[in-house]
C-alpha positions, 0 to 999 in steps of 0.5 A: 747434781750437775745439770746437763747443758745443751740438751733442752728439748732433745730426745736422749736415750739412756742405755743401762740404768745402774748407778751411772745410767740413772744418774745421767738420766736424772741430770739430762732431765734436769737439763730439759731433755726428753729421756728414754730409758732402758735396761735389759734387767727388769729391776733397774727398769722398774726403779727408773719407771718409779722415778717417772722416766719413760721406759722404752725398749731400745732393742726393738726396730725403730726404737731410736727414730727421732733420738738425738743422742745415746748415753750408755753405761760403762759396762756395755761394750760398744766396739770389742769384743762385739758392740751391743746391738743398741749401740750398733744401731745408733752408730749406723743411724749416725746418732752420737754415743756418749757416757756420763763422763762426757756429759760431765765435762761438757756441762761442768762450767757455767755462767756462775764461774765468771763470778768466782775468784778461783775457777774450779778445777778437775783432777782426773786419774787413770791407769791400770793399778792404783787409780782408786788409792791415788784418787782417794789420797789426792782428795784426802790431801786437798780436804785436809788442806781446807780445799772444797773437794769432791771425789767421784767417777769409778769410785764413790759417787757418779760424776753427775751426782756431784754438787756444782763446785763453787769458788775454788772447788776441786773435783777428783775423778777416778776414770777407768778405760771403759769411761775414757774410751767413749767420753766425747769430752775429756778436759781435766785441768790435771790428768794422771796416768799411774801405770799400765799392765794387761787388763780388759784386753777383750774389751779393748781389742788388745793391749794397743786398744787398752792403752789408746783408751787411757791415752784419750784422757791426755789427747782429747782436751789437753790438760794444763798439767800431766802426771805420767808414770814412766816405769813402763814403756807406754808411760815413757811414750806418753810423756814424750808425746806430751812434752815439748822438750826435756824441761817442759814442766807441763809434764811431771814424770813419776816413778817408784824404784828409779831416780829420775834425772834431767831438767824437767819436773819429776817425783820419784820414790826409792828405798821408802823416800819420795823426792821432788826435783825441778831443773835438776835440783831437789825441792821436796822430800817425804819419808814414806816408810812410817806412813801406815796407810801407804805400805809397799812400793806400789803404794809409794808409786800412788804417793808419787802420783798424788803428790805430783797432782797436789803440787800441780794444784798448788799445795806445798810439800809439807801440806801434802806430807801432813795429809799423807800421814792422816790417810788411812787407806781404802778397803780391799787395797792393802787394808790391814785387817788384824794382827794376832800372835805376831802375824799381820793379816792384809786384805788386797782383794782389789789385786784382780790382775797379775801386776797388782798382785805382784806389787802386793807380794813385793811389799812383804817378805814372808807371806801366806798367800790366798789367791785364785779366782777367774784367771785373766789372759796372760797367765801367772808367769809375771809373778815370778819375781815375787814368788820367793816371798811366798811361804805357801799359797792357799788357792781359792776359786772354781778352778783352784787346781788349775790355778795352783799349777801355774805357781811353779816352785811354790808350795800350794794348797788347793782350798777352793773356798775362802773359809778353808783358805783362811782357816789353813793360813791362820793355823799355819802362820808363824810370827813375822809372817803376813797372811795376804789376800791378793787374788791375781784374778777376778772374783766373778766365779764365786763373788759378785765383785772384789768387794764381796770377796774382801768382805768374806775374807775379813769375816772369815778372819775375824771369826777365827781371831782370839779376842784377847790376843788380836787387834783389829783396826777400826772400819 
């Protein structure tokens, strides 16, 4: 556990008692704070109470009297579309509002660090798509290189549940816009911006607010190295703001699909090959085509981001390449489920928005596409470049018929349920085709989260596999 520093004897309220909230409550208590805990749901309240925390209804009048700080979970809105009433009350009283990420950064360094030969470092990853794969890949490469590394944040463990890093320790954090927007301290050693596409716009008051939330990771503390995806205008703008000039190697520009020129530090992938250049000369290269855990151009972008972050952390190109080859990928993100009768079956349930689905579709030439769910703002028109790859779409979700109407020029079957979609796709698929779950939509109309949706897809697929003809990867 990372004990929170500077809170001894202070009254700290914690709003939201899910994974991050309960972790924050424990770390605050370990740091000597008097913790007042609240969640609107009785289950989390009872759980926190069973651990000995004082349960205090923060929604009642006067509940925040004498409170020095309010810590909130990332799912609770603090500004748009409207602030939670407890947060609004705290702000009206001038009470600082923070989250577990802010507590982590203010508490990580301790007196023990003065005895270390190599101070611990933090690599933090944000962006719209690819954050989880990039973070997991960085952690995997570091671990394979023998570095004492931990992974947390929006993936895996809560940040305050981590063990205090020792001499030369590395912490890799995946950070969402919800987390970066509110954290009062953001001081990673290496910060990574993968890409930007429309997502969570209601929560951030539009695209500008969404980008501003991501940008805080780079502007609040000033990382020693910034890895910036420059395939979108926002990334190019951010890289330009951080660099003092074209040759400033504190900024590493990355791209998937375009060659990056100039005297600076760059990592890019084209036609399946990753290249690293510095001062106009190539200094490293990796053939990504045979790395099974990183299929498709979108994963090649993830590979560029991870490669650049690991290079910034001091690893050699060949060490990184060895780590890439042993990386098996993450569940629900371009996950190979099975291969039967010459048909590959891939689970990309994490493709919850149009941009992520576009990248998944571009990775394969002939696709039986299972899509649909709770459609997000902006429609489906951005999928147009990838639709020629689609042999047929099988649409799920409560609004499947409406979703299918947005797929112009594509043969679409309105299936509604995952069971019907998988059955139809597997019955009709031909050798050389790919059955791909890449919903381009949120899961909440039918599932609790994208993981449950992916698990249902896998279960439906495996229930229909002819055992003697099918191969299924472990895990």
